[in-house]
N, C-alpha and C positions, 0 to 999 in steps of 0.2 A: 459514590461508586467505589468498589475495590481499586487498589493501586497495585501495580507490578513494577518489578525492576527489570530493565532490559539487561539480562546478563550480569556480569561482575561490576558493570559501570555504575556509577551512582544515580543514573538517571532513572527516577522513578515516574511513572505516568499512570493515568487512568487505564483500567485493564482493557477497556475499548476505547480506540481512538477515532478522529473523524479524517476520512479522505476528501479533500477539498476539490480534487481535480474537476469533477463532473458539474461543479458550479460555473466553471467558465470555459470548459474544453472537453472535447471527444464525445460527450453524450448530447449531441445538438447544439443548438446556439447557446451562448452564455445566458445565464438566468439573470433575473432582475437584481441588481446589485444591493438594493436596500433590503430585499426580502432574504438575501443570502448573508448579509450583516447580521440581521436578525436571528437567522438560524445559527450562525456561529456563537452568537451571545446565549442563545437558548440552551446550545450544547454544553457552554461553560456552566449555566445556572443549575444543569442536570448532572454536573460531575465531570464532563470530559475535559482532560487536561492535555491531550495529545493531538495535535493537529498537523496535517501532511499536505504540503504544496511542493511546486517546482517552478523554477524560472520559465521552463518551456510550457506551461499550462497557459494557454492564451494566445501567443506568449506574453508573460509578464503581468497579465491583469489579475491572475489568481493571486500572486503573490501581494499585490497591492490590494485586493479584496481580504485577505486573509489580515495583512498588516493593519488595515483600518479597522475590520471587524474586531480584532483582538487587541487594540490598542489600550482598551480601559482595564486590561488584565495582565499587564507586564508584570513578570515574576511569579505570576499564578500558573501559567501554562507553558507547555513545550510546544515549540514550532519546529517541525523539520522541513528542509528544503533541499533542492537537488541541483547539482551542476553536471555538465558533460556533453551537451548538445551544441552544434553550431546552429545558430538560429538565423534564419532568413524569411522575413514576412512574406515575401514573394513566393515561397515555397509552402505546397499543401501542408497545414498543420505547423508550419514555421519550421519542421524538422529537417536541417540541411546536411545531416551527417554527424558525426562525434567530435568533441573537441575537449580533451582533457589534459591539454598542455599546461603546466604549472603557472606560467603568467595568466592563461585564461582562467584557470580557477580562482585565481586571486581577484580578477576582474570581476568575476560573477559574484564572488563573495560581497565585494564592496557595494554592487548594485543591489544584491537581495537585501543587505542590510538596511538600505535606504527604503526599498519596497515595503519591507516587512516592520519597518519603524522599530528596530531594534538595536541594541549595543553589540549583541553577539548571537549567532546563529546557533541555537541549541544543538542541532544534529543536521550535519552536512553530509548528505549522499552523493555519491558518484552514481548518476542515473543509469548509465550503462558502461560497462567496461570498454574503454577504446583501446584497440590492437595496435594502435600506432605510438602508445605511450606507456612505458613500463609502468606497473602498478606501484612499483617502489617509488617512482617519480611523483605520482598521483599523492600517495601516502605522506610523502615528504612535503608536498605543498600544503597539505591539509595541516600537517604538524606544524608547519611555520604559521598558519592561520591560528591555529590553537594558542601557540606561543605568544602570538601579538593579541591575544584576547579576542579575536573576531569570531571565533568558532569554539564551541565547547565540547563537541563529540563529533566523532568520524563515522560514517556509514557507507556500505555498499548495497547496490541493488542489482539482482539477477546476475550475481558473480558466481563462478564455480568454486567448488572447495579449494582448490589447490591456490586461486587467485586470492581468496579471503586469508589463507595462510601467509602469503607473501606480504600482502597490505599489512597484516596485523603485526608482523614482526617489525615493521618500520613505525607505524603509529597504531595503537591499540584500536581495534575497530569497536564501538558501542554496539552497533546493531546491523543486520542485514535485512533488506526489504526485498522480498519476492513473492510471486504470486503462490498462494497456497490455499487450497479448499478441498472440499471432498471430491471436487471434479479435477483437481489438478494438484497431484502429490509428489511430484517429482522431487521435491526438496527433501524428502524423508530418505532418499537413496544415500547422498552423500554430505549435503550442506548441513542438515540438521544434527547429524552426528559431529560434524566439525564445530559447529557452533557450539554444541554441549561441551566438546573437550576444552574449548578455548575460553569458554565464558562469555560468549557474544549473544545478544538478545536477537529475537527473530520477529519481524513485522510482517504480517501476510497483508498483502494488498489483493483486492478481489476476493476477500473471504467468503463473498456471496456469489462466486462466479459471474461477476458483472451483472448480476440482477438474475440470472438464471435460477439460482438456488432459492429464491423467494417462492417460487411456484407460480409467478404471475406471467411467465413467457413460455408459450407453446409454439408449435410449428406454424401457426397461423400469424405470428408477430411481424410486424412491418417496421423496419428501422430506416429512418430519414438517412440521406447521403451524408448529413453532418454527423451522423451517429456512427462512430467507428466499428461497432459491431456489425454494421453492413458490410465491413470487409473481413469478418473473421469467419474460418470455416465452421468453427464450433456453432455458429449462430445461423447457419443455413437451414431452411426449414427441415430437410431430411435429418440432420444431426439434432436439431431440437426435438424431433419426434422421437428419435432413438434414445435420446437421454432422459425422457420422462421417467424412467425407471427409477432414477436418482430422487425425482421429485416424490414419487410414490413412497420411496424408503423414508424420506424425511417426514413425508405426510403421516406416516403410520405412527412414528415416533412422537412427532408433535401432538398428535391426539391423545396419546397416552399421557404426555406432559402437560398438556393443556397450554401449550405454546404454539408459535408459528413455525412454519417451515424455516424462515429466515432465523429463527431464534436458535432453533436446533442446529443449523448449519454453523452459526456462530459459536454455539456452546461447544460444539464438537472441536472447534479449532483451539478454544480457550483450554478445553481438557487435555490437548496434546502435550503442553509443556508449561510450565509456570512462568516461564521467561518469553512467552508469546504474546505479542499485543496486535490484535487485527485492527485495521483500519477501515471499516465499511464506509462506502460514500453515500450520501444522499443529498438531495436538493428539498426534501419535505420533513416537516417537524415531526408528523406521526410516524414515519419510517425511522427518523432518528430515535424517537422514544421506544419504539419497537427494538431496535438494536440495542440500544443502552440496556433495556431490560433482559437481555440475552445473558448478559453477566450473572443473573441471578437464576438461570436455568442450571439445575444440577443433573448432570448425566452421571449416571452410577458405573462402576466398571462392567457390570452386565450390559448396561445401555451401549457402552462404547464398543464391547465385543459384538453385540448384536448388529451394531451399525457397520463394523469392520468386516463382520462375515458377510452381511448382505452385500457391501459395497463391492467386495472382492469378485463377486460375480457378475458385475455390470461392467461391461466394456464401453467406456465413454467413446463417443463417436465424434470425429472432426478433430483437426489440429486446433490449439487454441490462437496461434497466430499465422499468418501468411508466412511462407518460409523466409522471406527477407527481413522479417521482423524477428522471428525465432532464433536468425543467426547471430544476432545481437545479444542474445542471453546465454548464460552458462559457459562464459569464457574467462 
């Protein structure tokens, strides 16, 4: 697979990474551990070198899974993980609020190193900006960890442009991870221009719209209560029905390119900037292979203009998150 560099950092990864969250968290019950280890190793065999996890996925079990699955490939792969949540197993999904106090960041780093079975965390993101801790203190804590050799690169997730600038002034930010796809383009307004100016890489999560842009989900879809899409306004039946226009657009391009809708959605993300590395998640080998093949789909400037022109006429229905979750982003 082609490689890409995340901004001006020397962090080079496969053009498409693998988001590992769904193997253990958010999309129904945790999947079979041995099957997921096999999938992680199949990804490496197929050229994927960039893997994304977090302590809160599970909590903890996703990092352990990734650590065990990728243990044979030390030095060949880049593993990103995240800090910033207060974790309480008694609370739904373990999320008991935000906590990015410097001492807590350092405790999380030590615990993640053990679970991931590595000597240093390749990319350590703040999962969500904590309004109670100045971002300069967060960046300073990660800077200390980098100087100690426990972390290699600093990242932010769902941060506003002004916050990115403040953090970057203390410790260079290698990458920002935020949701980005044909049906969520807000980063284009302020975040992407800021990253371009500062030489920071961008890692879009949910580049397939949490599965919607694959074309396999319509208004008749039913989500188990353990699947967090059951709580998302954008996945309510009326929104799913209204948003099928995006699927028809992807389908028309896919037919012409002899590709799938998912591949066109991923190819579109890849075509936006050369320092952008999407991390679609999957728990199935055939989907992994389909996603990887998107790196070979060539969208011409005419194709991209056609997609943008058609997409600009489609008003996406439904908020992406409930209000209390959305409030944690872009700050």
